[in-house]
C-alpha positions as CSV (number, residue, x, y, z in Angstrom):
1,X,4.0,216.0,12.4
2,X,7.5,215.7,13.9
3,X,9.3,217.7,11.3
4,X,11.7,219.8,13.3
5,X,14.1,220.8,10.5
6,X,16.4,223.6,11.7
7,X,14.4,224.1,14.9
8,X,16.6,225.1,17.9
9,X,15.9,222.6,20.7
10,X,17.3,223.0,24.2
11,X,17.3,219.8,26.4
12,X,18.5,220.0,30.0
13,X,20.0,216.8,31.3
14,X,20.5,215.7,27.7
15,X,23.6,213.7,28.5
16,X,21.9,210.5,29.7
17,X,18.7,208.7,30.2
18,X,15.4,210.2,29.0
19,X,17.1,213.5,28.1
20,X,19.7,211.8,25.9
21,X,17.0,209.9,24.2
22,X,15.0,213.1,23.6
23,X,18.1,214.9,22.2
24,X,18.9,212.1,19.8
25,X,15.3,211.9,18.6
26,X,15.1,215.6,17.8
27,X,18.4,215.5,16.0
28,X,17.1,212.6,14.0
29,X,14.1,214.8,13.0
30,X,16.4,217.6,11.7
31,X,16.6,219.9,14.7
32,X,19.7,221.6,16.0
33,X,19.9,220.2,19.5
34,X,21.6,221.9,22.4
35,X,22.1,219.8,25.4
36,X,22.9,221.2,28.8
37,X,24.3,219.5,31.9
38,X,27.4,219.6,34.2
39,X,29.3,216.5,33.0
40,X,31.2,217.8,29.9
41,X,32.6,214.4,29.1
42,X,29.2,212.8,28.8
43,X,27.8,215.7,26.8
44,X,30.8,215.6,24.4
45,X,30.2,211.9,23.8
46,X,26.5,212.3,23.0
47,X,27.0,215.3,20.7
48,X,29.9,213.7,18.9
49,X,27.8,210.6,18.3
50,X,24.8,212.6,17.1
51,X,27.0,214.5,14.6
52,X,28.7,211.3,13.5
53,X,25.2,210.1,12.6
54,X,24.5,213.2,10.5
55,X,22.7,215.2,13.1
56,X,23.3,218.7,14.4
57,X,24.2,219.0,18.1
58,X,26.2,221.0,20.6
59,X,26.4,221.3,24.3
60,X,26.7,224.0,27.0
61,X,28.0,223.3,30.5
62,X,25.6,224.7,33.1
63,X,25.1,224.1,36.8
64,X,21.3,224.4,37.2
65,X,21.8,225.0,40.9
66,X,23.1,228.5,39.9
67,X,20.5,230.8,38.4
68,X,23.2,233.1,37.1
69,X,24.7,230.3,35.0
70,X,21.3,229.6,33.5
71,X,20.9,233.2,32.5
72,X,24.4,233.3,30.9
73,X,23.7,230.1,29.0
74,X,20.4,231.4,27.5
75,X,22.0,234.7,26.6
76,X,24.8,232.8,24.8
77,X,22.4,230.6,22.9
78,X,20.3,233.6,21.9
79,X,23.4,235.5,20.7
80,X,24.6,232.5,18.6
81,X,21.3,231.2,17.2
82,X,18.9,234.1,17.7
83,X,16.1,232.0,19.1
84,X,15.0,228.9,21.0
85,X,12.1,227.1,19.5
86,X,11.7,224.2,21.9
87,X,12.7,223.9,25.6
88,X,12.7,220.5,27.3
89,X,13.1,220.9,31.1
90,X,14.3,217.4,31.8
91,X,16.9,217.7,34.5
92,X,15.8,216.6,37.9
93,X,17.3,215.1,41.1
94,X,16.0,212.8,43.8
95,X,19.0,212.3,46.0
96,X,17.2,211.7,49.3
97,X,14.9,208.9,50.4
98,X,14.3,210.2,54.0
99,X,11.6,210.5,56.6
100,X,10.0,213.9,56.3
101,X,10.9,214.9,59.9
102,X,14.6,214.3,59.1
103,X,14.7,216.4,55.9
104,X,16.9,219.5,56.5
105,X,16.6,222.9,55.0
106,X,19.7,222.2,52.9
107,X,18.1,219.0,51.5
108,X,14.9,220.9,50.7
109,X,16.7,223.8,49.0
110,X,19.0,221.5,47.0
111,X,16.1,219.5,45.5
112,X,13.8,222.5,44.8
113,X,16.7,224.5,43.2
114,X,17.2,221.9,40.5
115,X,13.6,220.6,40.1
116,X,11.7,223.9,40.4
117,X,13.7,227.1,40.5
118,X,15.9,226.1,37.6
119,X,13.0,225.2,35.3
120,X,11.3,228.4,36.2
121,X,14.4,230.4,35.4
122,X,14.7,228.6,32.1
123,X,11.1,229.1,31.2
124,X,11.3,232.8,32.0
125,X,14.4,233.5,30.0
126,X,13.6,231.2,27.1
127,X,10.0,232.5,27.2
128,X,11.2,236.1,26.6
129,X,13.0,234.9,23.4
130,X,9.9,232.9,22.2
131,X,7.7,235.9,22.7
132,X,9.8,237.9,20.2
133,X,9.2,235.2,17.6
134,X,5.5,234.6,18.6
135,X,6.0,230.8,18.7
136,X,7.4,228.3,21.2
137,X,7.0,224.9,22.8
138,X,7.9,224.2,26.4
139,X,7.7,220.7,27.9
140,X,8.4,220.2,31.6
141,X,9.3,216.7,32.7
142,X,7.5,216.2,36.0
143,X,6.7,212.8,37.6
144,X,3.8,210.8,39.0
145,X,5.4,211.9,42.3
146,X,3.9,215.4,41.5
147,X,0.4,213.8,41.6
148,X,0.5,211.1,44.2
149,X,2.5,210.8,47.4
150,X,5.8,208.9,47.3
151,X,6.8,208.2,51.0
152,X,10.1,209.5,52.1
153,X,10.4,211.8,49.0
154,X,8.7,214.9,50.3
155,X,11.0,217.4,48.7
156,X,11.0,215.6,45.3
157,X,7.1,215.3,45.3
158,X,6.7,218.9,46.3
159,X,9.0,220.1,43.6
160,X,7.3,218.0,40.9
161,X,3.8,219.1,42.0
162,X,4.9,222.7,41.9
163,X,6.3,222.2,38.4
164,X,2.9,221.0,37.2
165,X,1.2,224.0,38.6
166,X,3.9,226.3,37.2
167,X,3.2,224.7,33.8
168,X,-0.5,225.5,34.0
169,X,0.1,229.1,35.0
170,X,2.6,229.8,32.2
171,X,0.2,228.1,29.7
172,X,-2.6,230.3,30.6
173,X,-0.5,233.5,30.5
174,X,1.4,232.8,27.3
175,X,-1.1,231.1,25.0
176,X,-3.4,234.1,24.1
177,X,-0.8,236.5,22.9
178,X,2.5,234.7,22.2
179,X,1.5,231.3,20.6
180,X,3.6,229.5,23.2
181,X,2.4,226.2,24.5
182,X,3.5,224.9,27.9
183,X,2.9,221.3,28.9
184,X,4.1,218.7,31.4
185,X,4.8,215.0,31.2
186,X,4.5,212.9,34.4
187,X,6.4,209.6,33.8
188,X,6.0,206.6,36.0
189,X,8.8,204.2,36.6
190,X,11.0,204.1,33.5
191,X,14.1,202.2,32.7
192,X,16.8,204.7,33.5
193,X,19.8,205.1,35.8
194,X,17.5,206.6,38.4
195,X,15.4,203.4,38.7
196,X,18.3,201.0,38.4
197,X,18.4,200.3,42.1
198,X,14.6,199.6,42.2
199,X,14.8,197.3,39.2
200,X,17.7,195.5,40.7
201,X,15.7,194.6,43.8
202,X,13.4,191.7,43.2
203,X,11.2,192.7,46.2
204,X,10.8,196.3,45.1
205,X,10.3,195.5,41.5
206,X,7.7,192.9,42.3
207,X,5.8,195.4,44.5
208,X,5.9,198.1,41.8
209,X,4.9,195.9,39.0
210,X,2.0,194.3,40.9
211,X,0.5,197.8,41.2
212,X,1.0,198.5,37.5
213,X,-1.7,197.3,35.1
214,X,1.0,197.1,32.3
215,X,3.2,194.8,34.6
216,X,6.4,196.4,33.3
217,X,8.7,199.4,33.6
218,X,8.4,202.1,30.9
219,X,10.9,202.6,28.1
220,X,12.6,205.9,27.4
221,X,11.2,205.9,23.8
222,X,7.7,206.0,25.2
223,X,8.5,209.3,27.0
224,X,10.3,210.7,24.0
225,X,7.4,210.0,21.6
226,X,5.1,212.1,23.8
227,X,7.7,214.9,23.9
228,X,7.9,214.9,20.1
229,X,4.2,215.2,19.8
230,X,3.9,218.1,22.3
231,X,6.7,220.0,20.5
232,X,5.1,219.6,17.1
233,X,2.8,221.8,15.1
234,X,0.1,219.2,15.6
235,X,0.0,220.0,19.3
236,X,-0.8,223.7,18.8
237,X,-4.2,223.3,20.6
238,X,-2.6,221.4,23.5
239,X,-1.4,223.6,26.4
240,X,-1.5,223.5,30.2
241,X,-1.9,219.7,30.0
242,X,-0.2,217.0,32.1
243,X,0.3,213.8,30.2
244,X,0.7,210.8,32.6
245,X,2.8,208.0,31.1
246,X,2.9,205.3,33.8
247,X,1.4,202.1,32.4
248,X,-1.9,202.8,34.1
249,X,-0.5,202.9,37.7
250,X,-2.4,206.0,38.7
251,X,-5.6,204.7,37.2
252,X,-5.6,201.4,39.2
């Protein structure tokens, strides 16, 4: 398990947070990691650090709000490396905490473009490459917000719920003939930049942790470990699944 020597692994949003941790972990297991995001300075720093530690890493600038950029990125990767073995759709945004009746069409489109349309385009384009090699692993990072309602985050919740259903459809279509597994992970509240504001508020933190049987926020390593498993040969019989990693919050 977890031997990814010379596997080509694409991680969107691999310049910080969970995505960065995932990228570093794959590189540490021998994979050639390609991270994609918009901030070139952050990506450069991460890839340089990985290479300084003996890993293989590179980056590609891509604005996931633009489907044509995604297609160009995948075409470039395919021309250089010939394949993509593992795709981690990690990028996501949650820029608005707003009453549903105040959500504009622009807000809705902005969130769904990055959280749903972009992962679909990536799955479609990378999936075509994986089909040619009759092997592939796709892991979509969803959220508990795709399973339960988070007030004032209607666009985010809708996008993450749709991402889960997209995962299941692709799993059903691609497993029989192409040996491609497609799974999703639904993290709860994890220690990242996105939850920094929540964790800084004693009132909000107290409320969240009281509802969580584990009484703590998750660590990025706990998400990464699940990603490594789902990308491994050991997970060949696991597809169409949604792995909830939330400290037991949804169970309580």
